[in-house]
C-alpha positions as CSV (number, residue, x, y, z in Angstrom):
1,X,0.0,0.0,0.3
2,X,1.1,3.4,-0.9
3,X,0.8,6.4,1.3
4,X,0.5,10.2,-0.4
5,X,0.5,13.6,1.2
6,X,-1.0,16.3,-0.5
7,X,-1.0,20.2,0.1
8,X,-4.4,20.9,-0.7
9,X,-7.1,24.2,-0.9
10,X,-9.2,22.6,1.7
11,X,-10.2,25.1,4.5
12,X,-12.7,23.8,6.6
13,X,-15.3,20.8,7.7
14,X,-17.3,22.0,5.1
15,X,-14.8,21.4,2.5
16,X,-14.0,17.9,4.0
17,X,-18.1,17.0,3.7
18,X,-17.5,18.2,0.0
19,X,-14.6,15.9,-0.9
20,X,-16.0,12.8,1.4
21,X,-17.9,11.1,-1.3
22,X,-15.4,11.8,-4.1
23,X,-12.5,10.2,-1.7
24,X,-14.9,7.4,-0.3
25,X,-16.2,6.2,-3.8
26,X,-13.0,5.8,-5.2
27,X,-12.0,2.5,-5.8
28,X,-8.7,1.5,-4.2
29,X,-8.6,4.2,-1.5
30,X,-8.1,2.2,1.9
31,X,-7.9,5.4,4.2
32,X,-7.7,9.1,4.0
33,X,-7.5,12.0,6.7
34,X,-7.1,16.0,6.4
35,X,-5.3,17.7,8.9
36,X,-7.2,21.2,9.0
37,X,-4.8,22.5,11.9
38,X,-1.7,22.5,9.3
39,X,-1.2,25.8,7.5
40,X,-0.9,23.8,4.3
41,X,-4.3,21.6,4.9
42,X,-2.5,17.9,4.5
43,X,-4.4,15.2,3.0
44,X,-3.2,12.3,3.5
45,X,-4.4,9.0,1.6
46,X,-3.4,5.4,1.9
47,X,-4.4,3.5,-1.7
48,X,-3.5,0.1,-2.9
49,X,-3.7,0.7,-6.5
50,X,-4.1,4.6,-7.5
51,X,-1.4,6.7,-8.7
52,X,-0.6,10.2,-7.5
53,X,-2.0,11.8,-10.6
54,X,-5.2,9.9,-10.3
55,X,-5.5,10.7,-6.6
56,X,-5.0,14.6,-7.7
57,X,-7.7,14.2,-10.6
58,X,-10.2,12.9,-7.8
59,X,-9.3,15.8,-5.8
60,X,-9.7,18.6,-8.5
61,X,-12.7,17.0,-9.8
62,X,-14.2,17.7,-6.3
63,X,-13.2,21.1,-6.9
64,X,-10.1,21.3,-4.8
65,X,-6.2,21.8,-5.8
66,X,-3.6,19.3,-4.4
67,X,0.2,19.3,-5.0
68,X,2.1,16.3,-3.9
69,X,4.5,17.0,-0.9
């Protein structure tokens, strides 16, 4: 399993509620969490078969930006 960390444009719990169906609905994501206390709003994703680019595409589809850190 691969673990990815992304700096995101998520800002609040409302953003997390918006992105949740996209991340929960993606096949291959085992676990994810967002650290809103960090200035970079770090999203950590553990995935079995999704690539970094595929994860960024899912985040973008939800309306947010992400870059790998």
